[in-house]
C-alpha positions, 0 to 999 in steps of 0.5 A: 688528656686522653692519649688514644692511639699509637700512629704508624711514627711510634707517636702518641695520637692524643684526643684533642689531636685526633678531633681536629683531624677528624674535624678537617676531614668532614669540613674538607668533604663541604667546604670550598677551598678558600672558606677551609684557608679562611678557617685555618687562618682563624684556628691557627694564625688568629687563635681566636674567633673559630666557630667550632668551639670544641674544636678551638679549646681542642687545639687550647689544651694541646697548645697549654699541654707544653706540647714540643715542638716537633709532636706540633709541626708532625700535627700541623703537617698532616692537618694541611695534607688533610687538606691537600690530598683532597685538592692535588687531583682537583684543577679547579682546587689545588691552587688553592694549595699555593694559598695554604702556603701563602697563608702561613708565610704571610703569618711569620711578621703578623706573629713576630709582632703579637705581644699582648694576646693571651698567653696560650695564643703567644704560644700558638704563634711560637710554634706555628713559627716554630712550623714555618722553619721546619724541614715538613713545611720546606717540603710543603713549599716543595710540594706545592711547586711540583703539583702547581707546575705552569703547563709551560715554563720558560726556563730559557734564561739564568733567573733571579728566583729562587732555586726551590721553583725548580723542583718540578723539573726533578723527579729523581729529588721527589723521594728526598725533597717532598716527603718528610720522616713523618710522612704518610703512607698514603703521601709517600704512594702519592709522591712517588705516582707523580714521581713516575709521571713526570718522569715518564713525561720527561723521557718521553719530550726527551726522545722526541726533541732529539729524534726530531733535532736528529731528522732536521741536521739530516734535511740540513746536511742533504738539502739546506739549512733554509729548508730545515728551518722549516719544519719547527720543533713539535715541542720545545727542549725540555731541559735547561741546556743549550743545543750543544750542550744537551746533545753532548750530555746524550752522546756522553751518557747513551753514546760510544764514550770510546768510540767502542763502549758506551758507559753501560759496556764499560760498567758490565765489562768491568763486573766480568773482570771483578772475581769474588776471590779477589782481595778487596785491596785489589778490587780497589785498584781495579776500581780506581783504574776504571773510574779514573777519566782516561780520554780527559785531558786535564791537569787537574786530573793527572796533578790532583784528582786522581791524587785525591781519589787515590787516596780515598779510595786506600782510606775505604775500610782499610781493615778489609783489604785482606778479605775476598772482595763481596757485595756488601764491600762494593756497596759500602765502597761506592757510598762512601765514593758518592759521599767523597764526590758529591757531599756526604751529609746535611749535617756537613754539607761541604762539597769542595771536591765536587765544587772543584771537579764541575770547575774543571772538567764540567758538569756533563763529564763530573755526571759521567763519572757519578754514573760510572758508579751507580751503573756498577752498583744499582743499589746506591742509585737512591743514595746519588739521587739523596746527596743531590736533594742533599745539595738542592735542599742547601741551595735552594733559597738561592737565586738561580742565576746564582747557583746555575753551576748545580742547575746545569749538573742537575740537568745533565743527571736527568739525562743521565739517570733517563737514558740509562734507568728509564724507559727512553731509547736513545740508543741511536745518539752516536759519539763523534 
């Protein structure tokens, strides 16, 4: 095989590989989605009977060249997105994305039963099987869930469906859950655009629903509950939280948490009091005072969490304790705090502190704690989103009712980020 060029991911694209891409690019312009899916079935799943002999031979050359699975995953991912990039903007064609996923899902038992075919077909089956277990394929499945989200979803009850299907609800996870390392620039731009659209819609729905509920509450006080019930909300609750939980979250994240200050006020005050010439040790002491929940009457916070938090801070970059505080040290401190409070990495997915926090102070207060960190160092917002993407990916195959605690946290985080970093204005929310 001849190497032809180096693509943007620093790997050689061989001639046979490029032939397959060019072939699919031409077919996607003239074939209906069902026809293309059947072509992919013959070429990649059955491994025989493909009508274009040259393309079949090109794939066979790739397979018998001892291609590494990570390279094949890249090839399959790109082949899928050649089709998807054409289909996703058409309401009539985007449903084919789910059929494409179904093709690979249904291929798994078929591939595992293949023993009598030629060696190259068995090798192809092994490569396809590895692709269905890859991060690229999981990201593809999440993307399909986002693209084909029904207009109306009934999320009011806990579900035995996997957590994965809730991914459309959380635009802040898209960058980390829908993209893989080899995602093209065009695909990244597409995800960014979809994320902005979904985020904007959630913010508008949240603002309208909140304003209407407040009008109903005012009407009920002035007249009667019966009178208020005659004016149903024009839009459904855009969250999976109950009305009580939603308004508790709104008051926490957008209202005055201590009767005087919002979270943003507290963050600005902390930063204003942080002097560049103070030592990093002094900064960590002040950070501890800022982050520690003051108004929460919880024995867990007083007796366990505060001690763990203080010890964690003391062990954070200790060799810099006598240096002057800097933006770099702030960034590293906040990053390490998020590791400690949420989860460190996919390789170290333990999150015992996070589970303890939720169990003892609830999802709203837990998210409030994280929000305080992000508000004093906005550069760590993507890092926080990445922590939650790790948790989402870790639990995505679990039933929603099995991890409903995580769903509650994800919903609270959606509200917290929208009210503090989005375009929605909920300043009319007041704390009790």
